[in-house]
C-alpha positions as CSV (number, residue, x, y, z in Angstrom):
1,L,128.9,23.7,-109.1
2,A,131.1,20.9,-108.1
3,R,132.1,23.3,-105.1
4,I,128.8,24.3,-104.4
5,F,127.5,20.9,-104.1
6,G,130.3,20.2,-101.5
7,F,132.6,18.4,-103.6
8,K,136.4,18.3,-103.4
9,T,137.8,19.4,-106.8
10,H,140.5,17.2,-108.5
11,A,142.2,18.9,-111.4
12,H,144.5,17.3,-114.1
13,F,147.3,19.4,-115.4
14,M,149.5,18.2,-118.4
15,T,152.8,20.0,-119.3
16,N,154.5,19.7,-122.5
17,L,151.5,19.5,-124.6
18,L,151.9,20.5,-128.3
19,G,152.3,24.2,-128.7
20,A,153.1,24.7,-125.0
21,T,156.6,25.9,-123.7
22,P,158.1,25.8,-120.1
23,E,157.1,29.3,-119.7
24,S,153.6,29.2,-121.1
25,D,153.0,26.0,-119.1
26,A,154.3,27.8,-115.9
27,A,152.0,30.8,-116.5
28,D,148.6,28.4,-117.0
29,Y,149.5,26.4,-114.1
30,R,149.9,29.8,-111.9
31,R,146.4,30.7,-113.4
32,M,144.6,27.5,-112.8
33,V,145.9,27.7,-108.8
34,E,145.2,31.6,-108.4
35,H,142.1,32.5,-110.9
36,P,138.8,32.5,-108.6
37,A,137.2,29.9,-111.4
38,F,139.5,27.2,-110.3
39,K,141.7,27.2,-107.5
40,P,141.3,23.5,-107.1
41,D,141.6,21.4,-103.7
42,E,143.9,18.8,-105.5
43,V,146.0,18.5,-108.7
44,K,147.4,15.6,-110.8
45,L,150.3,17.2,-112.5
46,Y,151.5,15.1,-115.8
47,P,154.3,15.8,-118.2
48,C,153.2,14.4,-121.5
49,A,155.0,11.3,-122.5
50,L,154.8,10.3,-126.5
51,V,153.2,6.7,-126.9
52,D,153.4,5.2,-130.3
53,G,150.2,5.2,-132.0
54,T,149.1,8.9,-130.9
55,G,148.8,12.0,-133.5
56,L,151.7,13.6,-131.5
57,V,154.2,11.0,-133.0
58,A,153.8,12.8,-136.2
59,H,154.4,16.1,-134.5
60,W,157.6,14.7,-132.9
61,R,159.0,13.5,-136.1
62,D,158.4,16.6,-138.0
63,G,160.1,18.6,-135.3
64,S,157.0,20.9,-134.5
65,W,156.9,19.0,-130.9
66,R,159.8,17.9,-128.7
67,P,159.8,16.7,-125.1
68,Y,161.2,19.0,-122.5
69,T,164.9,18.0,-121.2
70,E,164.7,16.4,-117.8
71,Q,166.2,19.9,-116.5
72,E,163.7,21.7,-118.1
73,L,161.1,19.5,-116.7
74,V,162.3,19.3,-113.3
75,N,162.6,23.1,-113.0
76,L,158.8,23.5,-114.6
77,L,157.8,21.5,-111.7
78,A,159.1,23.1,-108.9
79,E,158.2,26.2,-110.1
80,D,154.7,24.8,-110.0
81,V,155.1,23.3,-106.6
82,L,156.5,26.9,-105.2
83,V,153.2,28.8,-106.5
84,T,150.7,25.9,-105.2
85,P,148.5,27.4,-102.4
86,P,148.6,25.9,-98.7
87,F,145.1,24.5,-99.7
88,T,146.0,22.5,-102.6
89,R,147.6,19.1,-102.7
90,I,149.7,18.1,-105.7
91,S,148.5,14.3,-105.4
92,R,150.8,12.8,-108.3
93,M,153.5,14.0,-110.8
94,I,153.5,11.1,-113.3
95,R,151.3,8.7,-115.2
96,D,151.0,5.0,-114.7
97,I,152.8,4.4,-118.1
98,S,155.3,1.6,-118.6
99,A,158.3,3.2,-119.8
100,H,158.5,0.4,-122.5
101,D,155.3,1.8,-123.9
102,I,157.1,5.7,-124.0
103,M,159.0,6.5,-127.0
104,T,160.1,9.8,-125.5
105,G,159.6,12.1,-122.6
106,N,160.0,11.1,-119.1
107,K,160.4,7.9,-118.1
108,K,161.6,8.1,-114.6
109,V,159.1,6.9,-111.8
110,N,160.8,9.0,-109.3
111,L,160.3,12.3,-111.2
112,R,158.7,13.8,-107.7
113,Q,162.0,12.7,-105.9
114,L,164.2,14.8,-108.5
115,V,161.9,18.0,-108.0
116,D,162.0,17.6,-104.3
117,L,166.0,17.5,-104.9
118,E,165.6,20.6,-106.6
119,L,163.3,22.4,-104.1
120,A,165.8,21.8,-101.8
121,K,168.2,23.7,-103.4
122,R,166.3,26.9,-103.3
123,S,165.5,28.9,-100.1
124,E,161.7,29.4,-100.8
125,P,159.3,27.4,-98.8
126,V,156.9,25.1,-100.1
127,Q,153.0,25.2,-98.8
128,E,151.3,22.9,-100.9
129,I,149.8,19.7,-98.6
130,R,151.4,16.7,-99.7
131,S,154.8,18.1,-99.1
132,R,153.8,19.1,-95.4
133,E,152.0,16.1,-94.3
134,I,153.1,14.8,-91.0
135,A,152.1,11.1,-92.1
136,F,153.7,8.9,-89.5
137,G,155.4,11.2,-87.5
138,A,154.5,12.3,-84.0
139,A,153.2,15.7,-82.9
140,A,151.5,16.4,-79.4
141,N,148.6,18.6,-79.6
142,D,150.3,21.4,-77.4
143,E,152.8,21.6,-80.2
144,L,150.0,22.0,-82.8
145,S,148.6,25.7,-83.7
146,L,145.4,26.3,-85.7
147,S,145.8,28.2,-88.9
148,E,142.9,29.8,-91.1
149,I,143.3,30.8,-94.5
150,A,140.5,32.5,-96.5
151,Y,140.4,33.0,-100.1
152,E,137.7,33.7,-102.6
153,T,136.3,31.8,-105.7
154,T,133.7,33.0,-108.1
155,N,130.6,31.9,-106.0
156,T,132.0,31.3,-102.6
157,H,134.1,32.6,-99.5
158,E,136.5,29.6,-98.7
159,V,138.3,29.0,-95.4
160,F,140.9,26.5,-94.9
161,L,141.5,25.3,-91.7
162,Q,144.9,23.6,-91.0
163,W,146.4,22.0,-87.5
164,V,150.1,23.1,-88.1
165,A,153.0,21.2,-86.3
166,P,156.7,22.7,-86.0
167,G,158.2,22.9,-89.6
168,N,155.3,23.8,-91.1
169,R,154.0,20.3,-91.3
170,I,150.0,19.8,-91.4
171,A,148.4,17.5,-89.0
172,G,145.0,17.6,-90.2
173,F,142.5,20.2,-92.3
174,L,139.1,21.3,-93.1
175,R,137.5,22.8,-96.2
176,L,134.6,25.2,-95.2
177,S,132.9,26.7,-98.2
178,M,130.4,29.6,-97.6
179,P,128.2,30.3,-100.8
180,N,127.7,33.8,-101.9
181,A,124.0,34.7,-101.3
182,D,123.7,36.3,-104.4
183,Y,124.7,33.3,-106.3
184,I,122.3,31.0,-104.5
185,D,119.3,33.4,-105.2
186,A,120.3,33.3,-108.7
187,H,120.0,29.7,-108.8
188,V,118.2,28.2,-106.0
189,T,115.8,25.9,-108.1
190,A,118.9,24.2,-109.2
191,L,121.0,23.7,-106.0
192,P,120.5,21.1,-103.3
193,I,121.2,24.0,-100.8
194,D,119.2,26.9,-99.5
195,A,120.3,30.6,-98.4
196,G,122.1,30.7,-95.2
197,E,123.6,27.2,-95.6
198,A,127.5,26.7,-95.4
199,M,129.0,23.7,-96.3
200,I,132.1,21.5,-95.0
201,R,133.7,20.0,-98.1
202,E,136.4,18.0,-96.5
203,V,137.8,17.0,-93.1
204,H,141.2,15.3,-92.8
205,V,143.4,14.4,-90.0
206,Y,146.7,12.7,-90.7
207,G,148.5,9.8,-88.4
208,R,148.1,6.0,-88.1
209,V,144.9,4.6,-87.2
210,A,144.9,4.0,-83.8
211,G,142.4,1.7,-82.0
212,L,139.1,4.3,-80.6
213,H,139.9,5.6,-77.2
214,Q,143.3,4.6,-76.9
215,G,145.8,7.2,-76.5
216,G,149.3,7.8,-78.3
217,E,151.0,10.6,-80.3
218,N,149.1,10.1,-83.4
219,A,147.1,13.0,-84.9
220,Q,144.1,10.9,-85.2
221,H,141.8,10.1,-82.3
222,R,142.8,13.0,-80.5
223,G,139.8,15.2,-81.2
224,L,141.4,17.5,-83.9
225,G,138.8,16.7,-86.4
226,R,136.1,17.6,-83.9
227,M,138.1,21.0,-82.9
228,L,138.2,21.8,-86.6
229,I,134.5,21.1,-86.9
230,E,133.7,23.4,-83.9
231,R,135.9,26.1,-85.4
232,A,134.3,26.1,-88.8
233,C,130.7,26.3,-87.2
234,D,131.8,29.5,-85.5
235,I,133.2,30.9,-88.4
236,A,130.2,30.0,-90.6
237,R,128.0,31.6,-87.6
238,E,130.0,35.0,-87.4
239,N,129.7,35.2,-91.2
240,G,125.9,35.1,-90.7
241,Y,125.1,31.4,-91.8
242,T,122.1,29.9,-89.9
243,A,122.8,26.1,-91.1
244,I,126.2,24.2,-92.2
245,N,126.1,21.2,-94.2
246,V,128.5,18.3,-94.8
247,I,129.3,16.1,-97.4
248,S,129.8,12.4,-96.1
249,A,130.1,8.9,-96.8
250,I,127.8,6.2,-95.5
251,G,130.8,5.1,-93.1
252,T,131.2,8.5,-91.6
253,R,127.8,9.5,-91.0
254,G,127.8,8.2,-87.4
255,Y,130.6,10.3,-86.7
256,Y,129.0,13.5,-87.9
257,R,125.7,12.7,-85.8
258,K,128.0,12.7,-82.8
259,Q,129.1,16.1,-84.0
260,G,125.4,17.5,-83.8
261,F,124.6,16.9,-87.4
262,T,121.4,15.0,-88.6
263,D,120.7,13.3,-92.0
264,N,119.0,15.9,-94.1
265,G,118.9,14.9,-98.0
266,L,121.8,14.7,-99.8
267,Y,123.8,16.0,-96.8
268,Q,123.7,15.9,-93.2
269,Q,123.1,19.6,-91.3
270,R,123.9,21.1,-88.3
271,S,121.7,24.1,-87.0
272,L,123.9,26.9,-86.2
């Protein structure tokens, strides 16, 4: 439903819970990022940390739960990163819990750095978004190529469009969602969209915020977002959709109006 309504999904995944093992955690995470019912857009990947006053303390004391060792945890998180698809971003790897309040478990605030060091030892490429963000780096438009990754969910056909710079860095992306007609027909009275309407769920372009109409090497303000939107409209049209919606904040509605969208109920819409 969140996807059909145009939202970005942000899942929380906790490792080392009572009854889990590194092997079962790895299998569960792979299922979450690969199963059509889930495939989240972003993930917060947390290891369980033991805090006094919680029910887990008794299991720690009787030996029925133990925290993973640092190497077990780092290896597990590295494996999780490697199976994360290129359309998913791992936003965080720790909870903001004071080390003073943690009885046992990970207390290192640089856990992600340790995971990155482990990944650097391996030859497998990392595809998840955060590891590839161009951030403040420079990339000229002629260095960028447009990559399109299609995948299926339980009720949509998704296309992740991304501007890729040398070294597989990502300079911007768009999430295009095309609802299955049968799903829309079966739930039409409960949904905010009609048959034949595609959805842009997110557009993001990286780089420093430059002044409008100014040049420079930053990814923003070089028309990358506009080109992503135009390509998304082409894809939706080619797949038989007659309109495309975008979920937008109040502050971005002016931008989308310049791209041919008009205000239309919950969303802004452009005819195809």
